[in-house]
C-alpha positions in Angstrom: -92.6 5.5 14.7 -93.7 6.1 18.3 -93.5 3.1 20.7 -95.6 2.5 23.7 -95.9 -0.6 25.8 -99.4 -1.9 27.0 -100.0 -1.2 30.8 -96.7 0.4 31.4 -96.9 3.1 33.9 -95.3 6.1 32.2 -94.9 9.6 33.6 -97.5 11.8 32.0 -94.8 14.2 30.9 -92.9 11.8 28.8 -95.9 10.7 26.7 -98.5 13.5 26.7 -98.0 14.4 23.2 -97.6 10.8 22.0 -101.1 9.9 23.6 -103.1 12.7 21.8 -106.0 11.0 20.0 -106.3 7.9 22.4 -108.1 7.5 25.6 -105.7 7.0 28.6 -106.3 7.8 32.2 -104.0 9.5 34.7 -103.8 8.3 38.2 -103.1 10.4 41.4 -99.4 9.9 41.3 -99.2 11.4 37.8 -98.7 8.3 36.0 -100.7 6.9 32.8 -100.9 3.7 31.2 -102.6 2.4 28.1 -104.8 -0.5 27.9 -104.8 -1.1 24.3 -102.5 -2.9 21.8 -102.5 -1.9 18.2 -101.8 1.0 15.9 -103.1 4.6 15.6 -102.1 7.7 13.7 -101.1 10.8 15.7 -102.0 13.8 13.8 -100.2 16.2 16.0 -96.8 14.3 15.7 -97.4 13.4 12.2 -96.3 9.9 12.8 -97.9 6.6 13.8 -97.9 4.9 17.3 -97.5 1.4 18.0 -98.9 -0.1 21.3 -97.1 -3.3 21.9 -98.0 -6.1 24.1 -96.9 -6.1 27.6 -95.0 -9.5 26.9 -92.0 -7.4 25.8 -91.6 -6.4 29.5 -89.3 -8.3 31.9 -88.9 -7.5 35.5 -85.2 -6.9 36.2 -84.2 -5.9 39.7 -87.7 -4.6 40.6 -87.7 -2.6 37.3 -89.9 -3.4 34.2 -87.7 -3.2 31.2 -88.5 -3.5 27.4 -86.3 -6.7 26.3 -85.1 -6.9 29.8 -82.6 -4.0 28.9 -84.5 -0.7 28.3 -86.6 1.6 30.2 -90.0 1.9 27.9 -90.1 5.7 28.2 -86.5 6.0 26.7 -87.6 4.3 23.5 -90.8 6.0 23.0 -89.5 8.6 20.4 -87.5 7.8 17.3 -84.3 9.5 18.6 -84.4 7.2 21.7 -84.9 4.2 19.5 -81.3 4.6 18.3 -80.1 2.8 21.3 -81.9 -0.4 20.2 -79.7 -2.8 18.3 -80.3 -3.5 14.6 -82.0 -6.8 15.4 -84.2 -5.2 17.9 -85.3 -2.3 15.4 -85.7 -5.0 12.7 -87.8 -7.1 15.1 -90.2 -4.2 16.1 -90.4 -3.3 12.4 -92.0 -6.7 11.6 -93.6 -7.4 15.0 -96.1 -4.7 14.3 -97.3 -6.2 11.2 -98.0 -9.5 13.1 -100.0 -7.7 15.9 -101.9 -5.9 13.1 -102.6 -9.3 11.4 -103.7 -11.0 14.6 -106.2 -8.4 15.5 -107.6 -8.4 12.0 -108.1 -12.3 12.3 -109.7 -11.9 15.6 -112.0 -9.2 14.5 -113.0 -11.3 11.4 -114.1 -14.5 13.6 -117.6 -14.0 14.2 -117.4 -16.0 17.4 -115.2 -13.7 19.0 -116.1 -10.5 21.2 -115.6 -7.9 18.5 -116.6 -5.0 20.9 -113.1 -4.9 22.2 -111.7 -4.0 18.8 -111.8 -0.2 17.6 -111.0 0.4 14.0 -111.2 3.3 11.6 -109.8 3.7 8.1 -106.4 2.5 7.7 -103.7 3.8 5.3 -104.2 4.5 1.8 -101.6 5.2 -0.8 -102.0 8.4 -2.5 -100.8 11.9 -3.1 -103.2 14.1 -1.1 -102.4 15.3 2.2 -99.1 13.7 2.8 -97.0 12.3 5.7 -93.9 10.3 5.8 -94.6 6.6 6.7 -92.1 5.0 9.0 -93.4 1.6 9.4 -93.1 -1.7 7.4 -96.9 -2.0 8.2 -97.6 1.2 6.1 -95.7 -0.3 3.2 -97.7 -3.5 3.3 -101.0 -1.8 3.7 -100.2 0.6 1.0 -99.3 -2.2 -1.5 -102.5 -4.2 -0.7 -104.5 -1.0 -0.9 -103.0 0.0 -4.4 -103.9 -3.8 -5.7 -107.5 -3.2 -4.4 -108.0 0.3 -6.0 -106.3 -0.3 -9.4 -107.6 -3.4 -10.9 -108.7 -1.4 -14.1 -105.0 0.0 -14.4 -103.8 -3.7 -14.4 -106.1 -4.8 -16.9 -105.3 -1.8 -19.2 -101.6 -2.4 -19.1 -102.1 -6.2 -19.8 -104.3 -5.4 -22.6 -101.7 -3.2 -24.2 -98.9 -5.8 -23.5 -100.8 -8.3 -25.6 -101.9 -6.1 -28.3 -100.8 -7.3 -31.7 -98.9 -10.2 -30.1 -98.4 -13.3 -32.3 -99.7 -11.3 -35.6 -97.5 -12.0 -38.6 -95.0 -9.5 -39.6 -95.6 -9.5 -43.4 -92.7 -7.2 -44.3 -90.2 -9.5 -42.6 -92.0 -12.6 -43.9 -91.8 -11.7 -47.5 -88.2 -10.2 -47.3 -86.7 -13.2 -45.4 -88.6 -16.2 -46.5 -89.2 -18.2 -49.7 -92.8 -18.6 -50.8 -94.3 -21.5 -52.7 -96.5 -20.5 -55.6 -99.6 -22.8 -56.1 -102.5 -22.1 -58.5 -101.2 -18.4 -58.7 -101.1 -17.8 -55.0 -98.1 -17.5 -52.8 -97.9 -19.6 -49.7 -95.3 -18.9 -46.8 -94.7 -22.1 -44.8 -92.7 -20.3 -42.2 -94.1 -16.8 -41.5 -92.3 -14.4 -39.0 -94.4 -13.5 -35.9 -94.1 -10.1 -34.3 -91.3 -10.2 -31.7 -91.8 -9.2 -28.1 -89.3 -6.9 -26.8 -88.6 -6.5 -23.0 -91.5 -4.7 -21.7 -90.7 -2.8 -18.5 -94.4 -2.4 -17.5 -94.7 -6.3 -17.6 -91.6 -6.7 -15.2 -92.9 -4.0 -12.8 -96.1 -5.9 -12.5 -94.4 -9.2 -12.1 -92.3 -7.6 -9.3 -95.5 -6.1 -7.6 -97.5 -9.3 -7.6 -94.6 -11.3 -6.5 -94.3 -9.1 -3.7 -98.1 -9.6 -2.9 -97.6 -13.4 -3.2 -94.7 -13.2 -0.6 -96.6 -11.1 2.1 -99.6 -13.3 1.5 -97.8 -16.4 2.2 -95.6 -14.8 5.1 -98.2 -12.9 6.9 -101.6 -14.3 5.7 -102.9 -11.3 3.9 -105.3 -11.9 1.1 -103.4 -12.0 -2.2 -106.1 -11.3 -5.0 -103.6 -11.8 -7.9 -105.3 -11.6 -11.1 -102.8 -12.4 -13.6 -101.1 -15.3 -15.2 -97.4 -14.0 -14.8 -94.8 -16.4 -13.8 -94.1 -14.9 -10.5 -90.7 -14.7 -8.7 -90.8 -17.1 -5.7 -88.5 -18.9 -3.3 -84.8 -18.6 -3.3 -85.1 -16.1 -6.3 -87.4 -13.7 -4.3 -85.0 -13.9 -1.4 -82.3 -12.7 -3.7 -84.5 -9.6 -4.5 -85.2 -9.2 -0.7 -81.6 -9.2 0.1 -80.7 -6.2 -2.3 -81.3 -7.3 -6.0 -84.8 -5.9 -6.0 -83.7 -2.3 -5.2 -80.9 -2.8 -7.9 -83.4 -3.9 -10.7 -85.8 -1.3 -9.9 -83.3 1.4 -10.1 -82.4 0.1 -13.5 -85.9 0.4 -14.9 -86.9 3.6 -13.0 -86.8 5.8 -15.9 -88.9 3.6 -18.2 -92.2 4.9 -16.5 -94.1 8.1 -17.2 -97.7 7.8 -16.1 -98.5 8.6 -12.4 -99.9 5.1 -11.7 -96.8 3.4 -12.9 -94.6 5.8 -10.8 -96.7 5.2 -7.8 -96.5 1.5 -8.1 -92.7 1.7 -8.6 -92.3 3.7 -5.4 -94.3 1.2 -3.4 -92.3 -1.7 -4.7 -89.0 0.1 -4.1 -90.0 1.0 -0.5 -90.8 -2.7 0.1 -87.4 -3.7 -0.7 -85.6 -0.8 0.7 -87.8 -0.6 3.7 -86.8 3.1 3.3 -89.8 4.5 5.0 -90.5 6.7 1.9 -94.1 5.9 1.1 -96.5 8.9 1.2 -100.0 8.0 2.5 -103.3 9.7 2.9 -104.0 11.0 6.4 -107.4 12.8 5.7 -109.1 10.7 8.4 -108.0 9.5 11.8 -106.6 6.0 11.5 -106.5 3.3 14.1 -106.8 -0.3 14.7 -106.7 -1.1 18.4 -107.9 -3.9 20.8 -108.7 -3.3 24.3 -107.9 -6.2 26.7 -105.4 -8.0 24.7 -105.5 -11.0 27.0 -108.7 -11.8 25.2 -107.0 -12.0 22.0 -104.2 -14.2 23.5 -107.0 -16.6 24.8 -108.5 -16.7 21.4 -105.2 -17.5 19.8 -104.4 -20.3 22.1 -107.9 -21.8 21.8 -107.7 -21.7 18.0 -104.4 -23.5 18.2 -104.9 -26.1 20.9 -108.7 -26.1 21.9 -111.7 -27.9 20.7 -114.6 -25.9 18.9 -117.4 -26.7 19.9 -116.5 -28.0 23.2 -116.9 -31.8 23.8 -120.0 -33.4 25.1 -122.2 -30.3 25.0 -120.0 -28.4 27.4 -120.0 -24.6 27.8 -117.0 -22.3 28.3 -119.3 -20.7 31.1 -119.6 -23.4 33.6 -122.5 -23.8 36.1 -121.0 -21.9 39.0 -120.2 -18.8 36.5 -116.5 -19.4 36.1 -115.2 -19.5 32.6 -112.9 -22.2 31.4 -110.5 -21.0 28.6 -109.6 -24.2 26.7 -111.0 -27.7 26.7 -110.6 -30.7 24.6 -110.4 -34.5 24.5 -107.5 -36.4 23.5 -105.7 -39.7 24.5 -105.8 -40.6 28.1 -102.3 -40.6 30.1 -103.1 -44.0 31.3 -104.7 -45.9 28.6 -103.1 -46.8 25.2 -104.3 -45.6 21.8 -108.0 -46.5 22.6 -109.2 -44.2 25.4 -109.7 -40.4 25.8 -109.9 -38.0 28.5 -110.4 -34.3 29.0 -107.7 -31.8 28.9 -108.4 -28.5 30.5 -106.1 -25.5 29.7 -105.9 -21.8 30.9 -104.2 -18.9 29.1 -101.8 -16.6 31.2 -101.0 -13.2 29.5 -98.4 -11.9 31.8 -95.3 -9.9 31.7 -92.4 -12.2 31.2 -91.5 -14.0 34.4 -94.7 -13.1 36.3 -95.6 -15.9 39.0 -99.1 -17.3 39.0 -101.4 -16.2 41.8 -103.1 -18.6 44.4 -106.4 -17.6 43.0 -105.6 -18.7 39.5 -104.4 -22.1 40.7 -107.5 -22.4 42.8 -109.8 -21.4 39.9 -108.1 -24.3 37.8 -108.8 -26.8 40.2 -112.4 -25.7 40.2 -112.6 -26.1 36.6 -111.6 -29.7 36.7 -113.9 -30.3 39.7 -116.8 -28.7 37.3 -115.8 -31.0 34.3 -115.7 -34.3 36.4 -119.2 -33.5 37.7 -120.5 -32.8 34.0 -119.3 -36.2 32.9 -120.9 -37.8 36.0 -124.3 -36.3 35.3 -124.3 -37.6 31.8 -123.9 -41.2 33.0 -126.1 -40.7 35.9 -128.9 -39.5 33.4 -128.4 -42.7 31.5 -126.8 -41.0 28.5 -123.4 -41.6 26.7 -121.1 -38.8 26.0 -120.1 -38.4 22.3 -116.6 -38.4 23.2 -116.8 -41.7 24.9 -114.9 -40.4 27.9 -115.9 -42.0 31.3 -114.0 -40.7 34.1 -115.2 -42.9 37.0 -114.7 -46.7 37.0 -117.6 -48.2 38.7 -115.9 -51.3 39.6 -113.0 -49.7 41.7 -114.5 -46.3 42.1 -111.3 -44.9 40.7 -111.2 -41.7 38.5 -109.0 -41.1 35.4 -106.4 -38.4 35.5 -107.5 -35.0 34.0 -104.6 -33.2 32.6 -104.8 -29.5 33.8 -102.4 -27.0 32.6 -101.5 -23.3 32.2 -100.1 -21.8 29.2 -98.3 -18.4 29.4 -96.4 -16.5 26.9 -92.7 -15.6 26.7 -90.6 -13.9 24.0 -88.0 -15.9 22.1 -84.6 -14.1 22.8 -83.6 -14.5 19.2 -86.9 -13.2 17.8 -87.7 -16.6 16.2 -91.0 -16.8 14.8 -90.4 -20.4 13.8 -89.8 -22.1 17.3 -93.0 -22.8 19.2 -90.7 -22.8 22.5 -93.2 -25.1 24.3 -91.5 -26.2 27.6 -92.3 -26.4 31.2 -92.1 -22.9 32.6 -88.8 -21.5 34.4 -90.9 -19.9 37.0 -90.4 -21.0 40.7 -93.5 -23.4 40.6 -94.4 -25.5 37.4 -96.3 -28.3 39.1 -99.2 -28.1 41.5 -101.3 -30.9 43.3 -104.5 -30.7 45.3 -105.5 -33.8 47.3 -107.6 -35.0 50.2 -105.6 -38.2 50.9 -102.1 -39.2 50.2 -101.1 -41.9 47.7 -104.3 -41.8 45.9 -103.7 -40.7 42.3 -106.8 -42.1 40.9 -109.0 -40.2 43.3 -111.7 -37.6 42.5 -110.2 -35.2 44.9 -106.5 -35.6 43.6 -106.1 -32.8 41.1 -102.9 -32.2 39.0 -101.8 -28.8 37.4 -99.0 -28.2 35.1 -97.5 -24.9 33.8 -96.1 -24.4 30.3 -94.5 -21.6 28.5 -95.1 -20.9 24.8 -93.1 -18.6 22.5 -95.5 -15.7 21.9 -94.0 -14.8 18.6 -94.8 -18.5 17.2 -98.4 -18.7 18.2 -99.0 -14.9 17.2 -97.7 -15.6 13.6 -99.4 -18.9 13.3 -102.7 -17.4 14.3 -102.2 -14.4 12.2 -101.4 -16.4 9.1 -104.8 -18.0 9.5 -103.6 -21.1 7.7 -105.8 -23.9 8.8 -103.6 -26.9 7.6 -100.6 -25.3 9.5 -102.7 -24.9 12.7 -104.1 -28.4 12.6 -100.7 -29.7 12.3 -99.3 -28.0 15.2 -102.4 -28.8 17.3 -101.7 -32.4 16.8 -98.1 -32.1 17.6 -98.7 -30.0 20.6 -101.5 -32.4 22.1 -99.2 -35.1 21.6 -96.4 -33.2 23.3 -98.5 -32.3 26.3 -99.5 -35.9 26.9 -95.9 -37.1 26.7 -94.4 -34.7 28.9 -97.2 -34.9 31.6 -96.9 -38.7 31.6 -92.9 -38.2 32.2 -93.6 -35.8 35.1 -96.0 -38.0 36.6 -93.7 -41.0 36.5 -91.1 -39.0 38.4 -93.3 -39.1 41.4 -95.4 -42.3 40.9 -94.7 -45.9 40.0 -97.3 -47.4 37.6 -98.1 -51.1 37.4 -100.4 -53.5 35.3 -102.1 -56.1 37.2 -104.5 -58.8 36.4 -106.4 -61.3 38.8 -105.3 -64.8 39.4 -107.8 -67.3 37.9 -109.4 -68.3 41.3 -109.8 -64.6 42.2 -113.3 -62.9 42.3 -112.3 -59.3 41.7 -115.7 -57.7 42.8 -115.3 -59.7 46.1 -111.8 -58.6 46.3 -112.3 -54.8 45.8 -115.2 -54.8 48.2 -113.2 -56.7 50.9 -110.1 -54.4 50.4 -111.8 -51.2 49.5 -109.8 -48.9 51.9 -106.6 -50.4 50.8 -107.2 -50.0 47.0 -109.3 -46.9 46.7 -107.7 -44.3 44.6 -104.7 -46.5 43.8 -106.4 -48.9 41.2 -108.3 -48.0 38.1 -109.4 -49.9 35.1 -108.5 -47.9 32.1 -107.8 -50.6 29.6 -109.9 -52.3 26.9 -109.5 -55.7 28.8 -111.7 -55.2 31.9 -109.9 -57.7 33.9 -106.7 -55.6 33.8 -105.9 -52.8 36.3 -103.8 -49.8 36.5 -102.2 -49.5 39.9 -100.5 -46.1 40.7 -98.3 -45.7 43.9 -96.5 -42.6 45.3 -92.8 -43.4 45.3 -92.4 -41.4 48.6 -94.5 -44.1 50.3 -92.1 -46.9 49.7 -92.7 -49.0 52.9 -96.3 -48.9 52.7 -96.2 -49.5 48.9 -94.1 -52.8 49.5 -96.8 -54.1 52.2 -99.6 -53.4 49.6 -97.7 -54.9 46.6 -97.0 -58.2 48.8 -100.7 -58.3 49.7 -102.0 -57.7 46.2 -99.5 -60.1 44.8 -101.4 -63.0 46.5 -104.3 -62.4 44.3 -102.8 -60.4 41.3 -100.1 -60.9 38.7 -98.4 -57.5 39.0 -95.8 -56.0 36.6 -94.4 -52.5 36.1 -96.3 -50.7 33.3 -95.3 -47.1 32.3 -97.9 -44.7 31.3 -99.3 -45.3 27.8 -97.8 -48.9 27.5 -100.1 -51.6 26.4 -100.4 -54.0 29.5 -100.4 -57.0 27.4 -96.8 -56.2 26.6 -95.7 -56.7 30.1 -98.1 -59.1 31.7 -97.9 -62.9 31.1 -100.1 -64.5 28.7 -103.1 -66.1 30.4 -102.4 -69.7 31.4 -104.5 -72.8 31.6 -105.3 -74.4 34.7 -102.9 -77.2 34.0 -99.6 -77.5 36.0 -96.6 -76.4 34.2 -94.3 -79.2 32.6 -91.3 -80.0 34.9 -87.8 -80.6 33.5 -86.4 -84.1 33.3 -84.5 -83.6 36.5 -87.6 -82.8 38.5 -86.7 -85.6 41.0 -83.3 -84.6 41.9 -82.6 -82.5 45.1 -81.3 -79.5 43.1 -83.6 -76.6 44.1 -82.0 -74.2 46.8 -84.4 -72.5 49.1 -84.0 -69.0 50.5 -86.0 -66.3 52.1 -86.5 -62.7 50.7 -87.6 -60.4 53.5 -90.2 -57.4 53.0 -87.3 -55.3 54.4 -84.7 -56.5 51.9 -83.7 -54.1 49.3 -84.4 -56.5 46.4 -87.8 -57.5 47.9 -89.5 -55.6 45.0 -87.7 -57.3 42.3 -88.3 -60.7 43.5 -92.1 -59.8 44.1 -92.2 -58.9 40.4 -90.2 -62.0 39.0 -87.4 -60.0 37.9 -84.6 -60.9 40.5 -81.0 -60.8 39.2 -78.9 -62.1 42.1 -79.4 -63.2 45.6 -77.0 -63.2 48.6 -77.2 -65.4 51.5 -75.7 -64.1 54.7 -74.2 -67.4 55.9 -72.9 -70.4 53.8 -75.3 -73.4 54.4 -73.8 -76.9 55.1 -75.2 -78.5 51.7 -73.7 -79.7 48.5 -73.3 -76.3 46.7 -72.4 -78.1 43.7 -75.6 -79.6 43.2 -77.6 -76.4 43.1 -79.4 -75.9 39.8 -82.5 -73.7 40.7 -83.4 -71.1 43.4 -86.7 -71.1 45.1 -87.1 -67.8 46.7 -89.7 -67.4 49.4 -90.8 -63.9 48.8 -92.4 -62.6 52.1 -92.5 -66.3 52.9 -94.6 -67.2 49.7 -93.6 -69.0 46.3 -94.9 -68.9 42.9 -92.0 -70.0 40.8 -88.3 -70.6 40.7 -85.1 -69.4 38.8 -82.4 -70.9 37.0 -79.0 -70.6 38.7 -76.3 -69.3 36.4 -73.3 -69.0 38.8 -72.5 -69.4 42.4 -69.7 -67.5 44.3 -68.4 -66.4 47.5 -68.7 -62.7 48.7 -68.4 -60.8 52.0 -71.4 -59.7 54.2 -70.7 -57.7 57.5 -67.2 -59.1 57.6 -68.2 -62.7 57.1 -68.1 -65.0 54.1 -71.5 -65.2 52.3 -73.1 -67.0 49.3 -73.6 -64.9 46.1 -76.0 -66.5 43.5 -76.5 -65.1 39.9 -79.9 -65.9 38.6 -81.3 -66.7 35.1 -84.7 -67.2 33.7 -87.7 -67.2 36.0 -90.2 -70.2 35.7 -93.8 -69.7 37.2 -95.4 -72.7 38.7 -98.7 -71.1 39.3 -100.6 -67.7 39.3 -101.1 -67.4 43.1 -98.7 -66.8 45.8 -98.8 -69.8 48.3 -97.4 -69.3 51.9 -94.8 -72.2 52.8 -92.2 -70.5 55.1 -92.1 -72.0 58.6 -95.2 -74.0 57.6 -93.7 -76.3 54.9 -90.1 -75.1 54.4 -87.1 -73.2 56.0 -84.4 -71.4 54.0 -81.0 -73.0 53.0 -82.4 -76.5 52.2 -81.8 -78.4 49.2 -85.0 -80.0 47.6 -86.5 -81.3 44.3 -88.9 -79.6 41.9 -91.3 -82.4 42.4 -91.3 -81.6 46.1 -91.7 -77.9 45.4 -94.7 -78.4 43.2 -96.2 -80.8 46.1 -95.7 -77.9 48.7 -97.3 -75.4 46.3 -100.4 -77.5 45.4 -101.1 -79.2 48.9 
């Protein structure tokens, strides 16, 4: 086998003979590269040539190396391939089969661009003009071709196998059993049937059809098994693959005399031996090649993650001529299980480790803008999209987040086809954001872009097997993973809250009055139209605290991670009645304190989750009588805490009061200003007086 790698720049002298029979252009520097992936037979070399995808290449110190170790020109010829490890040689041996299968599946899908596929008659087993095959693919193709061409041979063997079976052996019956004479006739109650002996033709067919069953399950080839034999499967077949198959075939080798049976034996033995001893016809030039393999990779990823047809009547070719690779609808990042949004993806078929260009990033943002406008146009025309997706919230003019991502191919270092390897890319940049204004996540002009890597071997084999059930299972799994990981990434940079208006607040009027403050920060993604999502950039801490304090006057606000049901974090809706006061409501046991906006625990108290409070000086009151703490958060109150413990600590070298807090008790849904108007910190009052200050 000769090995070439797609798009690698070879010196003409190194590959001149290998490239006979395929188009390749030489540049002015005496370099030549092949822009195909696939397989062709080189008549002059008497050998096959595999052109493998460029994902095998890795840039190491400015050199493109196969497996990150070998100069591609050094492994073109069989003698050069001896430097490969056994694992690497075995990998290439099977990798060629997966490439072949993927091209066949791509070609057979009528929705794909078949003009990039070039095919001429592939390997046939036979005894005409012969060559020594040296690829596993040749063996598999020869086995499949034999099955296709020799159905009459199988039926003939099967007919002979069963001829006379179950007929009575009268000689043995009369000689060994006792007859009952009735009306002058002998009746034998236990006749002896003809015994079947070990039939080596049958065993050979069982082995052959077991091989077909294995390569069908493993690589997705059509089986076309027309027999009722009990096949060798599972662990038993693995035993055959690991050596017993060769042993057993050697034991029955001399039982065959017909040309067909001998030919079948050689094919089966070659499969187990991988001995490269299959002779094939080469009367015609053979090849299966695909040009522009990135189109095939795009088809692979689209089959495995995308929607077909696209949602809401969209077309991959957008109005401005740009073509989006992948688009589908799935659960929104913000909403629970009820709402959907669009997910946009772009396949990147690069050599391992290549960085994205600025043009690719910009185009991906443009895809998202086009999708947003498409969704807006549907509603502007008075229609409802079949997906149910509505990106703009008319009440707040906020926009739902559109997950936008790149997905590029990498190679598993252990050549594992079973591990999808989906993870954030290890390239220098794996997250991008385009925005017009800071701290406006729910804004039409805030566009996010993420970059993932996927194990090329996994997606190649999953596509090539063409098993719809396996593909659907992985599609569901990977969509869920994308959503979860993008949510995690967003929460590293943004703090998310759920908030609902207090009973006396008119939301529409509030949004119109504070439009510039809340634009792009609030959005209503939930089923409950009176519950809002608030997203704040963690890097803008000071402004966020001011906004939270302002919003807290009119809304109940709680932290709410993406995907969490807001009803799980927001308090149940209360009636207009005042909360019941405890029996000691008339006693002076409520200690007042001030929580400034600049205090580090301001946020915790604003969200009613304070754990302790430190007063910088010890007041001249009866500390033993303190049972409750009334914090004036930014000068406002809406509830109080149980006091669990009071102790003395140190603050700036002086004694200070430390109060450990218990449960929080709301006294209303609105924040009421009392500091310096009705109350000062450090006083001891009653709950009755607290309620009076709150209501007056």
